[in-house]
C-alpha atoms as an extended CHARMM CRD file, in Angstrom:
* protein
*
       116  EXT
         1         1  UNK       CA            -16.5040000000      -28.7090000000       57.5910000000  PROA      1               0.0000000000
         2         2  UNK       CA            -14.8700000000      -25.4040000000       56.7570000000  PROA      2               0.0000000000
         3         3  UNK       CA            -16.9000000000      -23.1090000000       54.5300000000  PROA      3               0.0000000000
         4         4  UNK       CA            -16.2330000000      -19.6010000000       53.2690000000  PROA      4               0.0000000000
         5         5  UNK       CA            -19.0740000000      -17.8660000000       51.4470000000  PROA      5               0.0000000000
         6         6  UNK       CA            -18.5620000000      -14.5120000000       49.7640000000  PROA      6               0.0000000000
         7         7  UNK       CA            -21.3360000000      -12.0820000000       48.8790000000  PROA      7               0.0000000000
         8         8  UNK       CA            -21.8810000000       -8.4610000000       47.9700000000  PROA      8               0.0000000000
         9         9  UNK       CA            -20.3960000000       -8.2900000000       44.4980000000  PROA      9               0.0000000000
        10        10  UNK       CA            -22.0960000000       -6.6510000000       41.5590000000  PROA      10              0.0000000000
        11        11  UNK       CA            -21.9220000000       -3.9950000000       38.8810000000  PROA      11              0.0000000000
        12        12  UNK       CA            -20.8910000000       -0.5110000000       39.9700000000  PROA      12              0.0000000000
        13        13  UNK       CA            -19.8960000000        2.6670000000       38.1630000000  PROA      13              0.0000000000
        14        14  UNK       CA            -16.3610000000        4.0560000000       38.4480000000  PROA      14              0.0000000000
        15        15  UNK       CA            -16.0220000000        6.0230000000       41.6730000000  PROA      15              0.0000000000
        16        16  UNK       CA            -18.6780000000        3.9470000000       43.3790000000  PROA      16              0.0000000000
        17        17  UNK       CA            -18.5000000000        1.6820000000       46.4130000000  PROA      17              0.0000000000
        18        18  UNK       CA            -19.2550000000       -1.9110000000       47.3100000000  PROA      18              0.0000000000
        19        19  UNK       CA            -19.0070000000       -3.8840000000       50.5210000000  PROA      19              0.0000000000
        20        20  UNK       CA            -18.0690000000       -7.5320000000       50.2480000000  PROA      20              0.0000000000
        21        21  UNK       CA            -18.7360000000      -10.0530000000       52.9990000000  PROA      21              0.0000000000
        22        22  UNK       CA            -17.2390000000      -13.4630000000       53.6650000000  PROA      22              0.0000000000
        23        23  UNK       CA            -19.1350000000      -15.6550000000       56.1190000000  PROA      23              0.0000000000
        24        24  UNK       CA            -17.0250000000      -18.3780000000       57.6950000000  PROA      24              0.0000000000
        25        25  UNK       CA            -18.0560000000      -21.5880000000       59.4180000000  PROA      25              0.0000000000
        26        26  UNK       CA            -16.5320000000      -24.8520000000       60.5640000000  PROA      26              0.0000000000
        27        27  UNK       CA            -13.5750000000      -23.4050000000       62.4510000000  PROA      27              0.0000000000
        28        28  UNK       CA            -12.7910000000      -20.9860000000       65.2800000000  PROA      28              0.0000000000
        29        29  UNK       CA            -12.9080000000      -17.8470000000       63.1820000000  PROA      29              0.0000000000
        30        30  UNK       CA            -11.3750000000      -15.4870000000       65.7320000000  PROA      30              0.0000000000
        31        31  UNK       CA             -8.1350000000      -17.4750000000       65.8590000000  PROA      31              0.0000000000
        32        32  UNK       CA             -7.1660000000      -17.0730000000       62.2080000000  PROA      32              0.0000000000
        33        33  UNK       CA             -6.0820000000      -14.3600000000       59.8660000000  PROA      33              0.0000000000
        34        34  UNK       CA             -8.3540000000      -13.7050000000       56.9150000000  PROA      34              0.0000000000
        35        35  UNK       CA             -7.4400000000      -12.5640000000       53.4330000000  PROA      35              0.0000000000
        36        36  UNK       CA             -9.1330000000      -11.1280000000       50.3720000000  PROA      36              0.0000000000
        37        37  UNK       CA             -7.7450000000      -12.0010000000       46.9450000000  PROA      37              0.0000000000
        38        38  UNK       CA             -8.9180000000      -11.1090000000       43.4710000000  PROA      38              0.0000000000
        39        39  UNK       CA             -8.4440000000      -12.5060000000       40.0030000000  PROA      39              0.0000000000
        40        40  UNK       CA             -9.0870000000      -10.5280000000       36.8700000000  PROA      40              0.0000000000
        41        41  UNK       CA             -9.5580000000      -12.2330000000       33.4710000000  PROA      41              0.0000000000
        42        42  UNK       CA             -6.2300000000      -13.4140000000       32.0990000000  PROA      42              0.0000000000
        43        43  UNK       CA             -4.3470000000      -12.4450000000       35.2430000000  PROA      43              0.0000000000
        44        44  UNK       CA             -3.0040000000      -14.2790000000       38.2560000000  PROA      44              0.0000000000
        45        45  UNK       CA             -4.8320000000      -14.2140000000       41.5430000000  PROA      45              0.0000000000
        46        46  UNK       CA             -3.4490000000      -11.4350000000       43.7350000000  PROA      46              0.0000000000
        47        47  UNK       CA             -3.6170000000      -10.6080000000       47.4290000000  PROA      47              0.0000000000
        48        48  UNK       CA             -5.7170000000       -7.5180000000       48.0760000000  PROA      48              0.0000000000
        49        49  UNK       CA             -5.9320000000       -7.2410000000       51.8630000000  PROA      49              0.0000000000
        50        50  UNK       CA             -5.2580000000       -9.1860000000       55.0480000000  PROA      50              0.0000000000
        51        51  UNK       CA             -6.3930000000       -8.8920000000       58.6450000000  PROA      51              0.0000000000
        52        52  UNK       CA             -4.8020000000      -10.6620000000       61.5760000000  PROA      52              0.0000000000
        53        53  UNK       CA             -6.6450000000      -12.7150000000       64.1200000000  PROA      53              0.0000000000
        54        54  UNK       CA             -5.6710000000      -11.1480000000       67.4110000000  PROA      54              0.0000000000
        55        55  UNK       CA             -4.8460000000       -7.4830000000       66.9850000000  PROA      55              0.0000000000
        56        56  UNK       CA             -6.8090000000       -7.0180000000       63.8170000000  PROA      56              0.0000000000
        57        57  UNK       CA             -3.8240000000       -5.4340000000       62.1380000000  PROA      57              0.0000000000
        58        58  UNK       CA             -4.2790000000       -4.9500000000       58.4230000000  PROA      58              0.0000000000
        59        59  UNK       CA             -2.2160000000       -4.9390000000       55.2540000000  PROA      59              0.0000000000
        60        60  UNK       CA             -3.1090000000       -3.8620000000       51.7330000000  PROA      60              0.0000000000
        61        61  UNK       CA             -1.8430000000       -4.1620000000       48.2300000000  PROA      61              0.0000000000
        62        62  UNK       CA             -0.4320000000       -0.8680000000       46.9860000000  PROA      62              0.0000000000
        63        63  UNK       CA             -3.0970000000       -0.7460000000       44.2910000000  PROA      63              0.0000000000
        64        64  UNK       CA             -5.9240000000       -0.4990000000       46.8520000000  PROA      64              0.0000000000
        65        65  UNK       CA             -4.3350000000        1.4160000000       49.7410000000  PROA      65              0.0000000000
        66        66  UNK       CA             -6.4570000000        4.3590000000       50.7840000000  PROA      66              0.0000000000
        67        67  UNK       CA             -9.4990000000        3.0140000000       48.9210000000  PROA      67              0.0000000000
        68        68  UNK       CA            -10.2530000000       -0.4130000000       50.4500000000  PROA      68              0.0000000000
        69        69  UNK       CA            -10.7750000000       -1.2920000000       54.1020000000  PROA      69              0.0000000000
        70        70  UNK       CA            -10.7140000000       -4.8220000000       55.4900000000  PROA      70              0.0000000000
        71        71  UNK       CA            -12.4470000000       -5.5200000000       58.7980000000  PROA      71              0.0000000000
        72        72  UNK       CA            -13.8020000000       -8.4420000000       60.7380000000  PROA      72              0.0000000000
        73        73  UNK       CA            -16.6430000000       -9.1960000000       63.1390000000  PROA      73              0.0000000000
        74        74  UNK       CA            -15.5830000000      -12.1800000000       65.2200000000  PROA      74              0.0000000000
        75        75  UNK       CA            -19.0180000000      -12.4220000000       66.8350000000  PROA      75              0.0000000000
        76        76  UNK       CA            -20.5530000000      -12.9700000000       63.3870000000  PROA      76              0.0000000000
        77        77  UNK       CA            -17.6720000000      -14.9920000000       61.9210000000  PROA      77              0.0000000000
        78        78  UNK       CA            -17.5050000000      -12.5700000000       59.0270000000  PROA      78              0.0000000000
        79        79  UNK       CA            -14.8000000000      -10.5900000000       57.2770000000  PROA      79              0.0000000000
        80        80  UNK       CA            -15.6240000000       -7.5480000000       55.1670000000  PROA      80              0.0000000000
        81        81  UNK       CA            -13.9940000000       -5.6180000000       52.3720000000  PROA      81              0.0000000000
        82        82  UNK       CA            -15.2390000000       -2.0710000000       51.9700000000  PROA      82              0.0000000000
        83        83  UNK       CA            -14.2680000000       -0.9010000000       48.5040000000  PROA      83              0.0000000000
        84        84  UNK       CA            -14.4480000000        2.8100000000       47.7270000000  PROA      84              0.0000000000
        85        85  UNK       CA            -13.4710000000        4.9270000000       44.7390000000  PROA      85              0.0000000000
        86        86  UNK       CA            -13.6840000000        1.8690000000       42.5450000000  PROA      86              0.0000000000
        87        87  UNK       CA            -11.8540000000        1.8250000000       39.2280000000  PROA      87              0.0000000000
        88        88  UNK       CA            -12.3810000000       -0.3140000000       36.1250000000  PROA      88              0.0000000000
        89        89  UNK       CA             -9.1210000000       -2.1000000000       36.9420000000  PROA      89              0.0000000000
        90        90  UNK       CA            -10.7230000000       -3.3630000000       40.1690000000  PROA      90              0.0000000000
        91        91  UNK       CA            -12.9480000000       -5.5860000000       38.0580000000  PROA      91              0.0000000000
        92        92  UNK       CA            -12.3010000000       -9.1710000000       39.1390000000  PROA      92              0.0000000000
        93        93  UNK       CA            -13.6510000000      -12.1300000000       41.0210000000  PROA      93              0.0000000000
        94        94  UNK       CA            -12.9730000000      -11.5530000000       44.7120000000  PROA      94              0.0000000000
        95        95  UNK       CA            -12.2150000000      -14.4510000000       47.0270000000  PROA      95              0.0000000000
        96        96  UNK       CA            -11.6500000000      -14.7700000000       50.7450000000  PROA      96              0.0000000000
        97        97  UNK       CA             -9.3560000000      -17.3580000000       52.2380000000  PROA      97              0.0000000000
        98        98  UNK       CA             -7.9720000000      -18.6210000000       55.5010000000  PROA      98              0.0000000000
        99        99  UNK       CA             -5.6920000000      -21.3590000000       56.7480000000  PROA      99              0.0000000000
       100       100  UNK       CA             -7.2810000000      -22.9770000000       59.7950000000  PROA      100             0.0000000000
       101       101  UNK       CA             -5.2230000000      -25.8490000000       61.1370000000  PROA      101             0.0000000000
       102       102  UNK       CA             -2.6430000000      -25.4270000000       58.3930000000  PROA      102             0.0000000000
       103       103  UNK       CA             -4.9350000000      -26.1760000000       55.4600000000  PROA      103             0.0000000000
       104       104  UNK       CA             -5.8350000000      -23.4570000000       52.9670000000  PROA      104             0.0000000000
       105       105  UNK       CA             -9.5160000000      -22.8760000000       52.2080000000  PROA      105             0.0000000000
       106       106  UNK       CA            -11.0970000000      -20.6240000000       49.5800000000  PROA      106             0.0000000000
       107       107  UNK       CA            -14.5920000000      -19.3630000000       49.0510000000  PROA      107             0.0000000000
       108       108  UNK       CA            -16.3520000000      -19.6230000000       45.6960000000  PROA      108             0.0000000000
       109       109  UNK       CA            -15.7850000000      -15.9570000000       44.8560000000  PROA      109             0.0000000000
       110       110  UNK       CA            -18.0120000000      -12.9910000000       44.0770000000  PROA      110             0.0000000000
       111       111  UNK       CA            -17.8230000000      -10.9940000000       40.8390000000  PROA      111             0.0000000000
       112       112  UNK       CA            -17.1310000000       -7.2640000000       40.9930000000  PROA      112             0.0000000000
       113       113  UNK       CA            -17.5110000000       -5.3250000000       37.7620000000  PROA      113             0.0000000000
       114       114  UNK       CA            -16.6530000000       -1.6260000000       37.5990000000  PROA      114             0.0000000000
       115       115  UNK       CA            -17.9820000000       -0.0930000000       34.4140000000  PROA      115             0.0000000000
       116       116  UNK       CA            -19.9720000000        2.8490000000       33.1790000000  PROA      116             0.0000000000
């Protein structure tokens, strides 16, 4: 049974940092790319960052380039999103996803609120 469980969200002041984690189980984690998405109130869910399975190559949305870093620890079946220089517009629910065996799975999300 595939499970993705996000954690690490919270309330942070503008300019602050948070590190999100997504713990995966039920599939061979190292074989699959992992993604972080976010959804702000009243907006569509958007792709924030991706990391490949093999080379660990990464891609980022323009809005977070230079501020966010996606990484993975295949030994711990976990993907991370280090978020620095946070802005109020980063406020959203953050989700991880993956597509093991061709089926798309999402975690339950973790709320990130950037406010003074």
